N, C-alpha and C positions, 0 to 999 in steps of 0.2 A: 443693287448692289446693294440697299442698305442690310442684309443678311448679310452679306462678305463685309462691312465694314465692322458689326456685329460681332462676327469669328474674328475677325485678328482684334481689334479691341480686346477681347476677352484676352485671347494669346500672346498676346501683346505685353499686358498687363493684370491679367487679372480685372477688371472691370464689367462688367457685366449690363450695358445699354443698349436701347432701341435709338437708330435714325432718327433726325426727323426732318433734314435740310441738305441738300448740297449748298456749299460755299462755294471752294470752285474746283476745277476740273484744270491740268495739264498735261503737256509729255513734257517725259525726262526721257531725251536721246546721249548717246555714248557713243563717239565716232572713237573707231581707233588712227593713229599717220598717214595712215595712209585715207582713211575717208570712209571705212567698208562699215560698218555699223554692227557694235557687239552686240548695245543693249535700248530698246526701245518699251519704257514704262511709260502709261497712262496713266497718272496722277488720281483720284478722286477724294475731296477731301470730305468728308462728312460733316455736320452737327451735332453731333449726341448726347442724346439725354439718359443722365443714369438711374437702374431701374431699385436703387437703394440708394440712402445716403453715404455720398465717398465720405466719410467716414469713420463706417462699417467697415471700406472696403480697403482689403491689408493687400495696399501696392506693392504689387512688382518686375519685375524689367524676365522679360519672357527670351523666346529661342535666340528671336532677331534682334535684340535687345539690350544696350549693358546696363543701362541705365534706366528707371524710369520714377519720373517727378510730376509736378505740377506747377507751374509758373506764371506770370502775369507776363505783360508787356516788357516791365522795366529789365525784366529778369533775363526773360528772352531776348533785349536789348545786347546786355550786355555777356548772355553769352557770344558775344563774336560771331567770328567764323567758328562756332566750337555748335551752333546752330544748323539745328539743318536747312539748305537755302532754299529760300519763299519763308518760312518757319513766320515768323516777325505778318510780314504782307500778309503771312490767314491772317495769324493770332487774329491783327486787325480784325480783316473781315466779317470773321466769325461774327462783330463783334461785346460790348460788355457785358459778359456774364459772368455770375456768380453762383461755381458746380455746386448743385445740391449735396446738402452735408457737411458741409465746407467752410 
């Protein structure tokens, strides 16, 4: 699971890091109006430590992302419904961390 998180993070942001722990895992289920299952994802949220100081990283949005950036809890709250579902809850669960190099 940590290897998959490492690959996704690098692909979607350009950040190279290694997984430290699982913060949470949950299902995301989407159904058609008829009740038929359209999508079912298991989302695993991994706390990672960057391999280099983040100040040295050129953060970029990858193929599945429109934008990439660093956000604290207040900035996530200000996004309101523009933030992914559960984003603020997950950020709080990660705890008060300061990214290395920022």
